[in-house]
C-alpha positions in Angstrom: 41.1 280.3 299.5 43.0 278.5 302.2 45.2 275.5 301.4 43.3 273.6 304.1 40.2 273.7 301.9 41.8 272.3 298.7 44.9 270.3 299.6 44.3 267.4 302.1 47.6 265.6 301.3 51.2 266.7 301.1 53.9 265.1 298.9 57.4 266.2 299.7 60.0 265.9 297.0 63.8 265.9 297.7 66.5 267.3 295.4 67.5 263.8 294.5 64.0 262.7 293.6 63.5 265.8 291.5 66.7 265.2 289.7 65.8 261.6 289.0 62.4 262.4 287.8 63.6 265.3 285.6 66.2 263.0 284.1 63.4 260.4 283.5 61.4 263.2 281.7 64.6 263.9 279.6 64.7 260.1 278.6 61.1 260.2 277.6 61.6 263.4 275.6 64.8 262.1 273.9 62.7 259.7 271.9 60.9 262.5 270.3 61.7 264.9 267.6 64.7 267.2 268.2 63.9 270.7 269.7 65.2 274.1 268.8 65.3 275.0 272.5 63.7 274.8 275.8 61.4 277.5 277.4 61.3 277.0 281.2 58.2 278.2 283.1 59.3 280.2 286.0 59.9 279.7 288.7 59.3 275.9 289.2 60.3 274.9 285.7 63.8 276.4 285.9 65.4 273.4 287.8 63.7 270.6 285.6 64.5 272.6 282.5 68.2 272.9 283.4 68.4 269.0 283.9 66.5 268.4 280.8 68.6 270.7 278.8 71.8 269.0 280.0 70.6 265.6 279.3 69.3 266.4 275.8 72.3 268.7 275.0 70.2 271.8 274.4 71.9 275.1 274.8 69.2 277.5 273.7 67.0 278.3 276.9 64.5 281.0 277.4 61.8 281.7 280.0 58.2 282.5 280.2 57.4 284.1 283.5 54.0 283.4 285.0 52.3 284.3 288.2 49.1 282.2 289.0 49.0 280.7 292.5 50.8 279.8 295.7 50.1 277.5 298.5 47.4 279.7 300.0 45.6 281.1 297.0 44.8 280.6 293.4 44.3 283.5 291.1 44.2 284.5 287.5 47.1 283.7 285.4 49.4 286.6 284.8 52.1 286.2 282.1 54.8 288.6 283.3 57.2 287.9 280.4 56.7 286.0 277.2 59.4 283.8 275.6 61.5 285.7 273.1 60.9 283.5 270.1 59.6 284.5 266.6 57.3 281.6 265.9 54.4 279.6 267.3 56.5 277.3 269.4 57.0 274.6 266.6 59.9 272.4 267.8 60.2 274.2 271.2 60.0 272.3 274.4 58.1 274.0 277.3 59.2 272.6 280.7 57.5 273.2 284.1 57.7 271.3 287.4 54.0 270.7 287.7 50.7 271.0 285.8 47.9 271.5 288.5 44.7 272.8 286.9 46.4 273.5 283.5 45.4 277.2 283.5 49.1 278.3 283.3 49.7 276.0 280.2 46.5 277.3 278.6 47.8 280.9 279.0 51.1 280.0 277.5 49.5 278.0 274.6 47.9 281.2 273.5 51.1 282.4 272.1 53.0 279.1 271.7 50.2 276.6 270.5 52.6 274.2 268.6 55.2 273.7 271.4 55.7 270.4 273.2 54.6 270.7 276.8 56.3 268.6 279.5 56.1 268.6 283.3 57.6 266.4 285.9 54.5 266.1 287.9 50.8 266.2 286.8 47.4 266.4 288.5 44.3 265.1 286.9 42.7 268.5 286.2 45.7 269.5 284.2 47.0 266.2 282.6 45.3 266.8 279.3 47.2 270.1 278.9 50.6 268.4 278.8 52.2 266.3 276.2 54.5 264.5 278.4 54.9 264.0 282.2 56.4 261.5 284.6 54.5 261.3 287.9 50.7 261.8 288.6 49.6 262.9 292.0 46.0 263.4 293.2 44.4 266.8 292.8 44.2 267.5 296.6 47.8 267.0 297.0 50.3 269.9 297.6 53.7 269.1 296.3 56.5 270.5 298.4 59.4 271.0 296.2 63.0 271.1 297.6 63.1 274.9 297.4 59.9 275.1 299.5 61.3 273.1 302.5 63.5 273.5 305.4 64.7 270.9 307.9 62.4 270.7 310.9 60.2 268.1 312.6 57.1 267.2 310.5 53.6 266.2 312.0 52.5 262.7 311.3 49.4 262.1 309.0 47.3 261.2 312.1 48.4 264.4 313.9 47.4 266.5 310.8 44.0 264.7 310.5 42.9 265.0 314.0 40.1 267.7 314.3 
């Protein structure tokens, strides 16, 4: 499926904005119970997880490695590596950059049903899958994270919408 069919809007996020929103996520999470550790969802959750871990003084960090979609296609969720913890996620914090459809989190919940799921950004289709998030964007928006961008002239909205 082409991104032109499903993503009509773009939402670029700078490093500074991602840092600020990840820190806001940490503030929100700090009011909840203490966590044994963080499990970052790779790859997008690595940066927010590092910021949350620093802010909450959490030193135990693991990853769950998932392949599900990119800007051009959506596919089945493929868990490449599970987190190396011995329980059902109780008192563990799962951090990702974004919940889109919620399918990635549904796949992770199969093995970690009692973890607390947090994302920086959430879309309507996936919102109910996360316990905590900071910013909601519309379903037809592609979020361009800082690691996705390079410096170059960008077309205006009117240039992109001309047919």
